[in-house]
C-alpha positions in Angstrom: -42.3 -3.2 16.0 -40.9 -6.2 14.4 -42.3 -9.7 14.4 -39.4 -10.8 16.5 -40.3 -8.3 19.2 -44.0 -9.3 18.9 -43.0 -13.0 19.4 -41.0 -12.1 22.5 -44.0 -10.4 24.0 -46.3 -13.2 23.1 -44.0 -15.9 24.5 -44.0 -14.0 27.9 -47.8 -14.1 27.8 -48.3 -17.6 26.6 -45.6 -20.1 25.7 -47.8 -22.0 23.3 -49.1 -18.9 21.4 -48.0 -20.5 18.1 -50.8 -23.1 18.6 -53.5 -20.4 18.6 -55.5 -19.4 15.6 -55.8 -15.7 14.6 -59.0 -15.2 16.6 -57.4 -16.5 19.8 -54.2 -14.5 19.2 -56.2 -11.3 18.7 -58.2 -12.0 21.9 -54.9 -12.6 23.8 -53.5 -9.3 22.5 -56.7 -7.5 23.5 -56.2 -8.7 27.1 -52.7 -7.1 27.3 -52.1 -3.7 28.9 -53.2 -0.9 26.6 -49.6 0.2 25.8 -48.8 -3.3 24.5 -52.1 -3.5 22.6 -51.3 -0.3 20.7 -47.9 -1.8 19.6 -49.6 -4.8 18.1 -52.5 -2.8 16.6 -50.4 -0.1 14.8 -50.0 -2.0 11.5 -53.7 -3.0 11.4 -55.0 -0.3 9.1 -52.4 -1.2 6.5 -53.1 -4.9 7.0 -56.8 -4.3 6.3 -56.1 -2.2 3.3 -54.1 -5.1 1.8 -56.7 -7.6 2.7 -59.5 -5.5 1.2 -57.6 -5.1 -2.0 -56.9 -8.8 -2.1 -60.6 -9.5 -1.8 -61.3 -7.3 -4.8 -58.5 -9.1 -6.8 -60.0 -12.4 -5.9 -63.4 -11.3 -7.2 -61.6 -10.4 -10.5 -60.0 -13.8 -10.6 -56.5 -12.4 -10.0 -55.6 -15.1 -7.5 -51.8 -14.8 -7.5 -51.9 -11.0 -7.0 -54.4 -11.5 -4.1 -52.1 -14.0 -2.5 -49.1 -11.6 -2.7 -51.1 -8.9 -0.9 -52.3 -11.4 1.7 -48.8 -12.5 2.4 -47.8 -8.9 2.9 -50.8 -8.3 5.2 -50.1 -11.3 7.4 -46.4 -10.4 7.6 -47.2 -7.1 9.3 -47.9 -8.8 12.6 -50.0 -11.1 14.7 -53.0 -8.8 15.5 -56.1 -9.1 13.3 -55.2 -11.8 10.9 -58.6 -13.5 10.9 -59.8 -11.8 7.7 -56.5 -12.2 5.9 -56.2 -16.0 6.7 -59.8 -16.5 5.7 -59.1 -14.8 2.3 -56.0 -16.9 2.0 -58.2 -20.0 2.4 -60.3 -18.7 -0.5 -57.1 -18.3 -2.6 -56.1 -21.9 -2.0 -59.7 -23.1 -2.7 -59.7 -21.3 -6.0 -56.4 -22.9 -6.8 -57.9 -26.3 -6.0 -55.6 -26.9 -3.0 -58.2 -28.1 -0.5 -55.6 -29.1 2.1 -54.0 -25.6 2.2 -57.4 -24.0 2.2 -58.4 -26.0 5.3 -55.2 -25.0 7.0 -55.7 -21.3 6.3 -59.4 -21.4 7.4 -58.3 -23.1 10.6 -55.5 -20.5 11.2 -58.2 -17.8 10.8 -60.5 -19.3 13.3 -63.3 -16.9 12.4 -66.9 -17.9 12.3 -67.0 -17.4 8.5 -63.9 -19.5 8.0 -65.3 -22.3 10.2 -68.5 -22.2 8.1 -66.4 -22.5 4.9 -64.8 -25.7 6.2 -68.2 -27.2 6.7 -69.9 -25.9 3.6 -67.1 -26.9 1.3 -66.6 -30.3 3.0 -62.9 -29.7 3.7 -62.7 -31.9 6.8 -62.4 -35.7 6.7 
């Protein structure tokens, strides 16, 4: 399924879906009929593979390569982007771009990402 098709399904479910963070989007998708859920979940294993590899690259200081993998992971669809957006926040933090890091952590919406916002003093 393409992102365009996913957008159409999401728009039918909730017109303001673009305002949701990744946690909220995943929850919305989990409430869909099973047949629709499966469509959104199909690329998840590949997405997680990219994100896991990106985390390893970040640990090695290979920030640009990690970002490329995370861009690919996020482009696979709307389901399950919490981890990828959180790692993207880490990428921007390592680059010294605190504003972009804050944006990515907010897009993630995960508990870990929200903790990073507070522990790194990214708000206000």
